N, CA and C of each residue as an Amber inpcrd file, in Angstrom:
protein
   486
  33.0580000  70.2600000   8.1570000  34.4540000  70.0180000   8.4500000
  35.2490000  70.1190000   7.1510000  36.4360000  70.6370000   7.2620000
  37.2810000  70.8430000   6.0860000  38.0360000  69.5590000   5.7590000
  38.1950000  69.3150000   4.4470000  39.0030000  68.1580000   4.0750000
  40.4710000  68.5770000   4.0130000  41.3330000  67.6240000   3.7050000
  42.7770000  67.8420000   3.7480000  43.2260000  68.9310000   2.7750000
  42.6580000  68.9430000   1.5890000  43.0480000  69.9290000   0.5760000
  42.6480000  71.3530000   0.9900000  41.4620000  71.4630000   1.5720000
  41.0010000  72.7830000   2.0260000  41.8790000  73.2990000   3.1710000
  42.3050000  72.3970000   4.0570000  43.1870000  72.8020000   5.1560000
  44.5260000  73.2960000   4.6250000  45.0960000  72.5750000   3.6430000
  46.3750000  73.0020000   3.0500000  46.2290000  74.3920000   2.4260000
  45.1430000  74.5900000   1.7010000  44.8880000  75.8750000   1.0540000
  44.7310000  76.9800000   2.1050000  44.0190000  76.6770000   3.1890000
  43.7920000  77.6340000   4.2790000  45.1200000  78.0610000   4.9050000
  46.0200000  77.0980000   5.1630000  47.2770000  77.4110000   5.8400000
  48.3630000  77.9540000   4.9140000  48.1550000  77.9320000   3.6060000
  49.1100000  78.5560000   2.6910000  49.1000000  80.0710000   2.8570000
  47.9540000  80.6020000   3.2250000  47.8200000  82.0400000   3.4440000
  48.5260000  82.3940000   4.7550000  49.4740000  83.3160000   4.6750000
  50.2760000  83.6990000   5.8400000  49.4040000  84.2940000   6.9580000
  48.4220000  85.1020000   6.6250000  47.5350000  85.7140000   7.6240000
  46.7440000  84.6610000   8.3900000  46.3010000  83.6190000   7.6800000
  45.5580000  82.5500000   8.3510000  46.4490000  81.7920000   9.3290000
  47.7030000  81.5430000   8.9300000  48.6340000  80.8560000   9.8360000
  48.8760000  81.7070000  11.0810000  49.0720000  83.0090000  10.8830000
  49.3090000  83.9110000  12.0040000  48.0890000  83.9580000  12.9320000
  46.9010000  84.0580000  12.3690000  45.6740000  84.0630000  13.1660000
  45.5460000  82.7720000  13.9690000  45.8000000  81.6410000  13.3310000
  45.7280000  80.3470000  14.0030000  46.7270000  80.2800000  15.1600000
  47.9570000  80.7610000  14.9350000  48.9840000  80.7670000  15.9680000
  48.5790000  81.6440000  17.1490000  47.9880000  82.7990000  16.8680000
  47.5440000  83.7070000  17.9410000  46.4360000  83.0460000  18.7680000
  45.5040000  82.3970000  18.1120000  44.4030000  81.7310000  18.8210000
  44.9380000  80.6120000  19.7090000  45.8250000  79.7880000  19.1800000
  46.3990000  78.6760000  19.9510000  47.1950000  79.2050000  21.1380000
  47.9740000  80.2670000  20.9260000  48.7510000  80.8700000  22.0090000
  47.8230000  81.4190000  23.0880000  46.7580000  82.0820000  22.6820000
  45.7890000  82.6160000  23.6470000  45.1570000  81.5200000  24.4700000
  44.7610000  80.4320000  23.8370000  44.1580000  79.3070000  24.5610000
  45.1520000  78.7160000  25.5520000  46.3970000  78.5570000  25.1190000
  47.4220000  78.0000000  26.0030000  47.6630000  78.9070000  27.2050000
  47.7260000  80.2180000  26.9730000  47.9370000  81.1530000  28.0790000
  46.7680000  81.1440000  29.0580000  45.5460000  81.0910000  28.5360000
  44.3770000  81.0370000  29.4230000  44.3880000  79.7650000  30.2530000
  44.7650000  78.6600000  29.6350000  44.8030000  77.3930000  30.3660000
  45.8930000  77.4260000  31.4290000  47.0360000  78.0230000  31.0970000
  48.1570000  78.0380000  32.0240000  47.9370000  78.9980000  33.1870000
  47.5180000  80.2240000  32.8900000  47.3780000  81.2420000  33.9280000
  45.9860000  81.2920000  34.5490000  44.9770000  80.9250000  33.8290000
  43.6090000  81.0320000  34.3200000  43.2470000  79.9960000  35.3590000
  43.8200000  78.8120000  35.3110000  43.4390000  77.7300000  36.2270000
  43.9740000  77.8910000  37.6260000  45.0130000  78.6840000  37.8130000
  45.6280000  78.7800000  39.1300000  45.2130000  80.0040000  39.9120000
  44.0950000  80.6160000  39.5620000  43.6600000  81.8200000  40.2650000
  43.2840000  81.4990000  41.6970000  43.7090000  82.3760000  42.5860000
  43.3130000  82.2330000  43.9850000  42.0890000  83.0950000  44.2060000
  41.0790000  82.5090000  44.7930000  39.8620000  83.2560000  45.0630000
  39.9680000  83.8650000  46.4560000  39.6370000  85.1400000  46.5310000
  39.6320000  85.8060000  47.8190000  38.4020000  85.3930000  48.5980000
  38.5860000  85.2160000  49.8830000  37.4540000  84.8930000  50.7360000
  36.7120000  86.1810000  51.0210000  35.4490000  86.2010000  50.6190000
  34.6380000  87.3920000  50.8020000  34.0190000  87.3920000  52.1950000
  33.9920000  88.5280000  52.8480000  33.2930000  88.5910000  54.1260000
  31.8020000  88.3840000  53.8900000  31.0860000  87.9050000  54.9010000
  29.6490000  87.6910000  54.6920000  28.9600000  89.0020000  54.3350000
  27.9520000  88.9000000  53.4760000  27.2260000  90.0950000  53.0700000
  26.3720000  90.5950000  54.2300000  25.9380000  91.8260000  54.0990000
  25.0940000  92.4250000  55.1320000  23.8280000  91.5990000  55.3130000
  23.2320000  91.1360000  54.2040000  22.0060000  90.3550000  54.3130000
  22.2660000  89.0240000  54.9960000  23.4570000  88.4100000  54.7670000
  23.7860000  87.1460000  55.4290000  23.9570000  87.3690000  56.9310000
  24.6050000  88.4530000  57.3050000  24.7720000  88.7790000  58.7250000
  23.4050000  89.0040000  59.3550000  22.5170000  89.6880000  58.6400000
  21.1740000  89.9460000  59.1420000  20.4110000  88.6400000  59.3770000
  20.5360000  87.6900000  58.4450000  19.8610000  86.3920000  58.5750000
  20.3810000  85.6640000  59.8100000  21.7040000  85.6360000  59.9770000
  22.2930000  84.9510000  61.1320000  21.8550000  85.5940000  62.4400000
  21.7900000  86.9210000  62.4650000  21.3400000  87.6200000  63.6700000
  19.8780000  87.2910000  63.9690000  19.0660000  87.2350000  62.9260000
  17.6470000  86.9200000  63.1030000  17.4710000  85.4910000  63.6230000
  18.2620000  84.5610000  63.1000000  18.1880000  83.1740000  63.5690000
  18.5940000  83.0790000  65.0420000  19.6750000  83.7500000  65.4160000
  20.1350000  83.7230000  66.8140000  19.0960000  84.3490000  67.7450000
  18.5180000  85.4560000  67.3170000  17.4960000  86.1210000  68.1300000
  16.2860000  85.2100000  68.3410000  15.8650000  84.5360000  67.2730000
  14.7290000  83.6190000  67.3680000  15.0730000  82.4300000  68.2560000
  16.2900000  81.9030000  68.1530000  16.7190000  80.8030000  69.0240000
  16.6190000  81.2120000  70.4960000  17.0990000  82.4070000  70.8040000
  17.0630000  82.9000000  72.1810000  15.6350000  82.9680000  72.7010000
  14.7250000  83.4490000  71.8780000  13.3190000  83.5630000  72.2900000
  12.6890000  82.1810000  72.4530000  12.9310000  81.2980000  71.4920000
  12.3140000  79.9700000  71.5460000  12.8200000  79.1450000  72.7210000
  14.0820000  79.3390000  73.1040000  14.6280000  78.5980000  74.2460000
  13.9500000  78.9830000  75.5560000  13.2640000  80.1190000  75.5710000
  12.5530000  80.5510000  76.7730000  11.1900000  79.8870000  76.9130000
  10.7350000  79.2050000  75.8660000   9.4550000  78.4850000  75.9470000
   9.6470000  77.2930000  76.8660000   8.7330000  77.1320000  77.7960000
   8.8130000  76.0620000  78.7970000   8.9200000  74.6960000  78.1210000
   9.9990000  73.9900000  78.4150000  10.1950000  72.6380000  77.9030000
  10.9380000  72.5650000  76.5850000  11.2460000  73.6980000  75.9630000
  11.9040000  73.6790000  74.6470000  13.3470000  73.2010000  74.7300000
  14.0650000  73.6180000  75.7670000  15.4720000  73.2500000  75.8820000
  16.3200000  73.9920000  74.8650000  17.4360000  73.3560000  74.4550000
  18.3280000  73.9640000  73.4770000  17.6510000  73.9680000  72.1070000
  17.7320000  75.1070000  71.4220000  17.0380000  75.2860000  70.1440000
  18.0270000  75.7580000  69.0860000  17.8750000  75.2520000  67.8760000
  18.6210000  75.7240000  66.7070000  17.6070000  76.0790000  65.6260000
  17.8750000  77.1700000  64.9000000  16.9410000  77.6640000  63.8900000
  17.6810000  77.9110000  62.5760000  17.0320000  77.5500000  61.4690000
  17.5140000  77.9030000  60.1380000  16.3350000  78.4980000  59.3700000
  16.5380000  79.6910000  58.8350000  15.5020000  80.3780000  58.0620000
  15.9530000  80.4130000  56.6080000  15.0750000  80.0140000  55.6910000
  15.4010000  80.1240000  54.2650000  14.4540000  81.1380000  53.6280000
  15.0150000  81.8880000  52.6770000  14.2900000  82.9850000  52.0530000
  14.0920000  82.7300000  50.5610000  13.0820000  83.3820000  49.9950000
  12.7700000  83.2690000  48.5680000  13.8900000  83.8590000  47.7080000
  14.4620000  84.9810000  48.1350000  15.4660000  85.7020000  47.3570000
  16.2940000  86.5320000  48.3170000  17.1790000  87.3440000  47.7940000
  17.9670000  88.2160000  48.6520000  17.2480000  89.5470000  48.8380000
  17.7360000  90.3400000  49.7780000  17.1440000  91.6560000  50.0350000
  17.4020000  92.5710000  48.8390000  16.4860000  93.5030000  48.6150000
  16.6290000  94.4650000  47.5230000  16.6430000  95.8750000  48.0890000
  17.5540000  96.6620000  47.5640000  17.6700000  98.0470000  48.0000000
  17.2640000  98.9530000  46.8470000  16.4120000  99.9210000  47.1500000
  16.0290000 100.9250000  46.1570000  16.9000000 102.1560000  46.3720000
  17.6110000 102.5270000  45.3240000  18.5600000 103.6290000  45.3950000
  17.9220000 104.8940000  44.8420000  18.2370000 106.0250000  45.4610000
  17.7280000 107.3190000  45.0010000  18.5100000 107.7710000  43.7810000
  17.7760000 108.2260000  42.7600000  18.3890000 108.7520000  41.5370000
  17.9110000 110.1680000  41.3100000  18.7650000 110.9770000  40.7190000
  18.3410000 112.3050000  40.3040000  18.4060000 112.3670000  38.7860000
  17.3640000 112.9550000  38.2180000  17.2950000 113.0700000  36.7590000
  17.7170000 114.4700000  36.3560000  18.4690000 114.5000000  35.2860000
  18.8410000 115.7990000  34.7320000  18.6520000 115.7200000  33.2260000
  18.3210000 116.8620000  32.6500000  18.1040000 116.8740000  31.2000000
  19.4370000 117.0510000  30.4970000  19.5290000 116.3690000  29.3710000
  20.6940000 116.6180000  28.5260000  20.1850000 117.1210000  27.1830000
  21.0390000 117.6300000  26.3870000  20.6180000 118.2940000  25.1650000
  20.0330000 117.3940000  24.0980000  20.4130000 116.1250000  24.0600000
  20.0210000 115.3050000  22.9150000  19.0120000 114.2120000  23.2490000
  19.2790000 113.3980000  24.2300000  18.4610000 112.2160000  24.4820000
  17.3080000 112.4380000  25.4510000  17.3130000 113.5030000  26.1650000
  16.2380000 113.7200000  27.1190000  16.7460000 113.7850000  28.5480000
  16.8920000 112.6180000  29.2150000  17.2440000 112.6010000  30.6260000
  18.4460000 111.7080000  30.9040000  19.2210000 112.0980000  31.8940000
  20.2970000 111.2720000  32.4510000  19.9310000 110.9800000  33.8880000
  20.2210000 109.7840000  34.3390000  19.9880000 109.4280000  35.7460000
  21.3220000 109.1620000  36.4080000  21.4960000 109.7540000  37.5840000
  22.6930000 109.5130000  38.3770000  22.2580000 109.1760000  39.7930000
  22.9260000 108.1930000  40.3930000  22.6200000 107.8230000  41.7720000
  23.0060000 108.9780000  42.6920000  22.1570000 109.2400000  43.6750000
  22.4420000 110.2540000  44.6800000  23.4070000 109.6350000  45.6800000
  24.5290000 110.3140000  45.9270000  25.5420000 109.7840000  46.8360000
  25.5230000 110.5390000  48.1540000  25.6810000 109.7970000  49.2490000
  25.8670000 110.3940000  50.5700000  27.0930000 109.7410000  51.1700000
  28.0810000 110.5370000  51.4910000  29.3610000 110.0630000  52.0120000
  29.9860000 109.0190000  51.0840000  29.8590000 109.2410000  49.7940000
  30.4670000 108.3630000  48.8000000  29.7000000 107.0940000  48.4950000
  28.5940000 106.8420000  49.1640000  27.7830000 105.6370000  48.9610000
  26.4350000 106.0250000  48.3630000  25.8350000 105.1580000  47.5520000
  24.5000000 105.4570000  47.0250000  23.4850000 105.6000000  48.1570000
  22.6140000 106.6030000  48.0410000  21.5920000 106.8130000  49.0610000
  20.4620000 105.8030000  48.8480000  20.1590000 105.0580000  49.9100000
  19.1240000 104.0280000  49.8340000  17.8100000 104.6110000  50.3280000
  16.7890000 104.5340000  49.4720000  15.4610000 105.0450000  49.8220000
  14.7870000 104.0790000  50.7820000  14.7850000 102.8100000  50.4080000
  14.2310000 101.7780000  51.2800000  14.8420000 100.4290000  50.9120000
  14.6520000  99.4610000  51.7900000  15.1660000  98.1160000  51.5610000
  14.0160000  97.1450000  51.7420000  13.8240000  96.2810000  50.7630000
  12.7530000  95.2890000  50.8330000  13.3670000  93.9520000  51.2070000
  12.9550000  93.4620000  52.3470000  13.4790000  92.1850000  52.8000000
  12.7080000  91.0570000  52.1310000  13.3830000  89.9520000  51.8740000
  12.7420000  88.8580000  51.1530000  11.7200000  88.1180000  52.0070000
  10.8260000  87.4160000  51.3230000   9.8050000  86.6110000  51.9790000
  10.4430000  85.3160000  52.4910000  10.0340000  84.9130000  53.6860000
  10.5450000  83.6710000  54.2640000   9.9330000  82.4920000  53.5140000
  10.7880000  81.5770000  53.0450000  10.3280000  80.3760000  52.3490000
   9.9610000  79.2950000  53.3490000  10.7740000  79.1430000  54.3850000
  10.5070000  78.1140000  55.3800000  11.4360000  78.2500000  56.5620000
  11.0740000  77.5650000  57.6490000  11.8700000  77.6150000  58.8660000
  12.0470000  76.2020000  59.3880000  13.2740000  75.8710000  59.7520000
  13.5990000  74.5790000  60.3420000  14.0590000  74.8270000  61.7670000
  13.4350000  74.1240000  62.7140000  13.7770000  74.2810000  64.1240000
  14.0650000  72.9090000  64.7020000  15.1800000  72.7900000  65.4180000
  15.4290000  71.5930000  66.2140000  15.4430000  72.0330000  67.6660000
  14.7920000  71.2380000  68.4980000  14.7150000  71.5810000  69.9180000
  14.7240000  70.3050000  70.7470000  15.3550000  70.3810000  71.9150000
  15.4100000  69.2200000  72.8060000  14.0090000  68.7580000  73.1920000
  13.1160000  69.6880000  73.4360000  11.7770000  69.3400000  73.9120000
  10.7530000  69.1140000  72.8220000  11.1690000  69.0500000  71.5680000
  10.2260000  68.9390000  70.4580000   9.5180000  67.5870000  70.4030000
   9.9310000  66.6270000  71.2280000   9.2350000  65.3470000  71.2860000
   7.8720000  65.4830000  71.9480000   7.6850000  66.5180000  72.7320000
   6.4190000  66.7790000  73.4170000   5.5190000  67.5770000  72.4740000
   4.3010000  67.0990000  72.2340000   3.3770000  67.7260000  71.2760000
   3.0410000  69.1680000  71.6630000   2.8750000  69.4380000  72.9460000
   2.5380000  70.7970000  73.3890000   3.6950000  71.7560000  73.1250000
   4.9150000  71.3010000  73.3680000   6.0940000  72.1350000  73.1210000
   6.2350000  72.3830000  71.6180000   6.0320000  71.3420000  70.8300000
   6.1290000  71.4600000  69.3750000   5.1070000  72.4710000  68.8520000
   3.8840000  72.4170000  69.3570000   2.8300000  73.3470000  68.9540000
   3.2060000  74.7740000  69.3660000   3.7350000  74.9370000  70.5880000
   4.1240000  76.2600000  71.0630000   5.2630000  76.8390000  70.2150000
   6.2160000  76.0100000  69.8420000   7.3200000  76.4670000  68.9880000
   6.8050000  76.8890000  67.6140000   5.9060000  76.1020000  67.0420000
   5.3270000  76.4210000  65.7320000   4.5840000  77.7480000  65.7890000
   3.7660000  77.9330000  66.8170000   3.0040000  79.1780000  66.9510000
   3.9320000  80.3770000  67.1370000   4.9910000  80.1970000  67.9160000
   5.9250000  81.2940000  68.1660000   6.6570000  81.6950000  66.8830000
   7.1240000  80.7130000  66.1210000   7.8280000  81.0070000  64.8680000
   6.8720000  81.6780000  63.8870000   5.6630000  81.1620000  63.7930000
   4.6650000  81.7270000  62.8920000   4.3820000  83.1860000  63.2310000
   4.2460000  83.4740000  64.5150000   3.9660000  84.8440000  64.9460000
   5.1760000  85.7530000  64.7370000   6.3660000  85.2680000  65.0270000
   7.5680000  86.0960000  64.9370000   7.9300000  86.4430000  63.4910000
   7.7510000  85.4860000  62.5790000   8.1980000  85.7040000  61.1980000
   7.0670000  85.8820000  60.1970000   5.8180000  85.7240000  60.6420000
   4.6920000  85.8480000  59.7260000   4.6550000  84.7250000  58.7010000
   5.0280000  83.5220000  59.1240000   5.1080000  82.3640000  58.2330000
   3.9400000  81.4310000  58.5330000   3.3640000  80.8670000  57.4840000
   2.2810000  79.9040000  57.6670000   2.8370000  78.6620000  58.3690000
   2.0530000  78.0680000  59.2650000   2.5380000  76.8990000  60.0220000
   3.0100000  75.7370000  59.1420000   2.4430000  75.5580000  57.9470000
   2.8820000  74.4450000  57.1090000   4.2790000  74.6700000  56.5100000
   4.8460000  75.8510000  56.6930000   6.1950000  76.1460000  56.2250000
   7.2260000  76.0590000  57.3600000   6.7830000  75.5510000  58.5020000
   7.6510000  75.4390000  59.6690000   7.8090000  73.9670000  60.0170000
   9.0450000  73.5020000  60.1290000   9.3250000  72.1130000  60.5150000
  10.0290000  72.1310000  61.8650000   9.4560000  71.4100000  62.8130000
  10.0220000  71.3120000  64.1610000  10.4370000  69.8680000  64.3940000
  11.6920000  69.6650000  64.8040000  12.2020000  68.3130000  65.0690000
  12.9120000  68.2830000  66.4110000  12.9070000  67.1120000  67.0060000
  13.6350000  66.8900000  68.2440000  15.1030000  66.7060000  67.8770000
  15.9940000  67.4440000  68.5770000  17.4060000  67.3050000  68.2390000
  18.0750000  66.1930000  69.0400000  19.2620000  65.7950000  68.6250000
  19.9790000  64.6880000  69.2590000  20.2090000  64.9200000  70.7360000
  20.5090000  66.1380000  71.1190000  20.8250000  66.4370000  72.5180000
  19.6550000  66.0640000  73.4290000  18.4440000  66.0120000  72.8860000
  17.2710000  65.7070000  73.6990000  16.9780000  64.2150000  73.8410000
  17.7540000  63.3510000  73.1580000  17.5290000  61.9260000  73.2530000
  18.1190000  61.3740000  74.5320000  17.4730000  60.3480000  75.0560000
  17.9810000  59.7430000  76.3060000  18.5480000  58.3830000  76.0320000
């Protein structure tokens, strides 16, 4: 930390005073204009829509199990989906190769998409109080998603209480 004499010496230099003023002005402007930014609401991503569709589809199937009743499903994943994009290599004169994404209709061409691994599944069902129904729901989820049974939690939902 600078003592009083060093600060006086520092501010005697006109360039240092100007630099200090610019920094303070910049901080003030960032504080004034930066804090009031409005964030745009982003539409759900394609992968989020896919997850919701998969949950709804699984709910529909599980509700058909005898005794299950109304069912709700939540699926959690290890990571997000990954898309592999096609690239074309071309030689350039100096560095060797340049890579450019292959475009189709203005969008990068996707070679394949790797869907993430399911971390766990939570199911609530009206009939989950019955051991046979709970076992059937666990087996169905395990078969549908390829998830180990210990990663599936089945609970009786409030609607099923009497």
